N, C-alpha and C positions, 0 to 999 in steps of 0.2 A: 384211445377207444372212440370209434366213430359214433356220433349222436345222430339219431334218426328224428329230427325235430318234426316232420311231417307225421311220423307215426306216433309221437308223443302227443301231439295235438289231437289226433283221431281218437286216442285212447281217453284223453281227457274229455272230449265231447262226449264220447260214448258212456263215460262215467256220470257226467252231468245229466244226460238224459235219463238215467235210472233213478235220480234222486227226486223224491217227492216233497220231503222235509229238509230244507238246508239251513242248518245251524252254524255252519262253518264260518260265515262271517256277514256283517251287513253290508259288505261290498257286493255281495251276491244278489242284491236285490234287482228286480228288473222294472224298466219304466212302465208305469201304470197307463191305462188308455188315455186318461186326461193329460199326462205328460207327453205322450206320444203326439197328441193333438197339438200341444203347445209347440213341440218340436217342429212339426209340420208346417205350422203357420208362422214361423220365426222369421222375423225382419233382420236381415244379416248384411254385413259390409265387411271391409278389411280390417280386421282387428288390429294388426300390426301398425297400421296407419290412423288408428283410434276412430275408424269410421263404422264400426260395428254399434249400432245403437242399442241392441239388446245387450250385449256385454257391457257397454258403458253404463247402462241403466242398473244392471247387476252389480258392478263395481261401486256406483255411488250409494245403492241401497245398502249393501253390506258394509261399507265404511260408515255410514250413518248409524247402523245397527250396533256396531261395535265401538262407536264413539272415536273413531279415528279420522284424520284428514282425508285420506285417500285409500284406495285398495286396488288390487291387480288380480284379474283372473288367471288361474295356473292349471295345466292339465292334471296335476296331481297334488296329493298333500305331502308327499316326500320332496316334491319341488319347492313346496311352500317352506318347508323348514329349511332345505339347503339354500334356498336364495337368502332366506333372513340370515342365516349363519354368515353366508359370504358378505353380505352387505355389512353386518355389525362387526366381524371379526377380521383378522389379519392372519397370515401363516404364522404358526407357532402359538398363537393364543389358545385359550382353553374354554370349553363349554361346560358348565357344571349342571349335571342332571342325574336323576335316579338312575340305578343300575338297571331299571326295566324300561328305560327311555326307548322310544320307536327309533330315534335316529341313531341310537347305539346299537340296537339289534337287528333293525329290519329295512336299513337304507344302504346296505351293501357297502358300508365304509364310507358313505358320502362326505361327511365332515372332513375326514382326512384327505379323500381322493379329490374332492372339488374345491376346498378351501384351505387345506393344510392346517386344519384345527385339531386339537387334541380334546378329549372328553374326560372330565374328572367325575367318577360314579360315586353317588351317595347310596347308601343303603337304608332305605325307608320302609317305614309300615305301609303297606298298600300304594307305594309309589308317592306318597306325599311326605317331603322331607320337611324338617322343622327350621325355624330362623337359626336355631342354635348350630344346626348341621351345616347350614348354608355359611354361617360366619366361620366355622371353623375350616371349610373347604377354601375360603378366600384368604387364608393366612398366607401372607407373601414370604417367600425365601429370597427374594431380591432377585437381581438379574439373572441368577442361574436357573430361575423356575419359569415355567410357562405363566403367561399373564392371564388371570381370568378375565374374561370380556363379556361373556354371555351366560345367563343363567335360563335354563329350559324348564317351563312348567307345563306338565301334561295334565289337561283337563277335559274329560275325565281320564283317569288313569287306565291304560289298557291292561298290561300284565298286572297291575295292582288290584284289579277286579271291578273296574268300571267307577272308582270311587270318585266323589266330588270334592274338589279342593275347598277348604273353609276360606272365607273372604279374609279373615283376619291374617291368616298365614301368607296369603297372597301379598296382602299390603305390607306386612312386615318385611317379607323378603325383598320386595320390590323397593321399599325405602332403603334398606340396607345396601341393596345393589347399587342403586342410584348414587348413595353416598360414596361408593367405592369406584364409580364410574364404570359399572357393568349394567349392560342392557339386560331388560327382562323380556324374553320370548315365551310366548303361550302357544304350545301345540294344542290347538284347540279342535282336533279332528272330531271330538264328541262333544264340543262345548255346548251345543244345543240340547244334547241329553242332560247335561248338568243343569242348564236353566230351566227345562221342564220339570226335573226330578226336585228340584231345590225350590223352585218358585221364585228364585233370585234374578232380577233382571239382568240381561246380558251385559250392559255397560258397567254393573257393579262388579263383573268378574273382570272387565278387561280395563277399567280406567286406570289402573296402576301399572299395566304393562307397556312396554314400547312397540312390540308388534305382536300380531295374533293372526290366526287363520282359521276358517272352519271348512270342514269337508262336506261336500255335496254328495260323493258316492258312497257314503255309508248309511246311517240312519234316514236321511232325507231322500234317498232312492234314486239320485241320478246315476247317469251311465259314466259320468267322468267329472272331474274338476274340484278345485278348491279355491278358496279367495283369500289373499293374504292382505292384511291392512296394516296401516301405521301413518307415521308422519309423511308429509307430502314429499319431502326430500328423500326419505327412505324409499318409498314406492316409486319415484322417478328412478333411483338407482336399480330397484328391483326389476322395473322394466328393461332396463339395459342388461341386467344378468339373466334375466328370462331369455332375451334373444341369444346370449352367449351360450346357455345352456341348450339351446336347441328348441325352446318353448314357444316361439313367436308363432301365432295363429293368424288364419285368414277369416273364413266367414264362421267365427266362433259363436254366433247367435245361434247356431244349430243345437249347441250344447247348453249355452247359457240360458236359454229360453226355459229349458228343464230346471235349470236352478232357481229360476224365479217362480216357476211353477211349485216347486217344492216349498219355498219360503211361504207361499200363499196357502198351501193345502197339506204340508208333511211335517210341520213342526209340532203342533198340539198333540198330533197323534202319536208322537214319540211316547207319551204317557201309556198307550197300549203295548208298545214294546216292553217298557219297564214292568207293566202288570204280568206280562206273559213270562218275562225272565224271572220275577219273584214268585209266579206260580212253579215254574221249573225248579227254582232254588228250594222252594218248600217241599216240592215232591221228591227231589233227590235227598233231602235230609232225612226221609223216612225209608231209604234203601240201604240195607246192610251190605257193606263193601264199598260204599261211596262216602267220601270225606269232603266236605265243602271248604273252600279256601277262606271265605269270609262268612261272618255270622250272619250279615244281612246282604241283601242285593239291593243296591241303590239304583242302578240304571238298567242297561241291556246286556250285561256281560256276566256270565256264570263260569266260575273256574272250579274244577273239582278233581279230587285224586280217587283212582281206582286202587282200592286197597286188598282186593281179594288176591291171594297169593299165586294163583294159577291163572290169572287173567290180567294182561297188560293193558294200557291204554291204547296202543295201536292196534292190539287184538279186538278190543271193544269197538273201535272206530270200523274195523273191517266188518265185523259182525252187525253193526247197526247199518252200514252201508247196504248190506246184503238185503236189508229190509226197506231200503229207500230213504234211509235217514243219514245225513252227514253232519259230523261233529269232529272238530280238530284235535288230534292228539298232539301235545306240545312237548311230550316227554314218554318215558316208559310208564310213567303213572298219571301224569297231568292231562286234563282235558280242557277245552274252553268251548261254551256253547254261547252263541250270539243270536239275539232275537232282532226282528226287523219286520218291515210292512208286509214281506211275504210268508211270515209265519203266524198262524192263528193259535187260539186258545185250545182248539181241538188237535192241532198239530203237537201241542205241548204235551197234551194227556197221552197221544199215541207214543210220544218219545219216552215218557216216564215209563209207560207200560213195557215197551221194548227193553229199556235199560233194565229194568226190574227183572224181566223175564230172563235176559241173557246173564245177569250177574248172579241170579239164583241158581241157574243151571250150571255155572262154572264150577 
């Protein structure tokens, strides 16, 4: 079957233009005027040759913020995960993660395709597994079994509902992993959401892990990029792997200037996103035919099931889109709404009214 990519792109743009309230993902944020000004004024150089001063400054700042020796800017969060796996693991080794892990479900089989790694899945409440689950997963069957080499902690959990990992579990799992010669990698795509929501300093979340990254293209509102941090020798190898994966950049200050701007202006305001998500969560709880995944909303993700017998989640998504509201349908019944800097309190109220009207009329 022939695929018309140009037609698909035109259709996607046309749909995007009809959207006035976009709760599909925090990756759909647009650069603010202040961020655009920072981009326009960025000092640039050849990043691959370490000559881009803006990128160098971002890497140093994030490494310090996360309490690590060094860091590298990468085009995407998926590349942050995949490079960490490649550096820490060998073909045939095993990554331990929750069954909702991003690298398992949403990175097109990257661990297997790029590094020859297997994934052992844990079935955990809200994506947060226990030290006991981890210990059970590391049980060795000798030379006949894959060797557990990496444990992946996703903080906040995505499909788990935006939940924040407790510090005691991170520490306990890290101590057990290190005793077994297993590296601890934190997928910190929304780590700063966890920091703002909990009031716990960033370094407290990261001091027990070997590698960690934060995403700038989600809640921080940048057009591109993530920064991976860890020991200096790990980051040196990560730079090599970055080039191998085709991620070497030139005048990357154009985009890393946006990241520096976000660190100065968009971190504390994540609390606004959390408040809007809590408002949406509370409003959905009062709509008959909607069943919330979690009892409380910790950060900026709200998952819910459509329980009306003659209305599916995809159908509700289409009906909302006709009103200019976009929310993602993950299955026949499940939906995810994500708040971000382009979503206001008034947008939440409009969305709740629309959902209530559609569900009531179904």
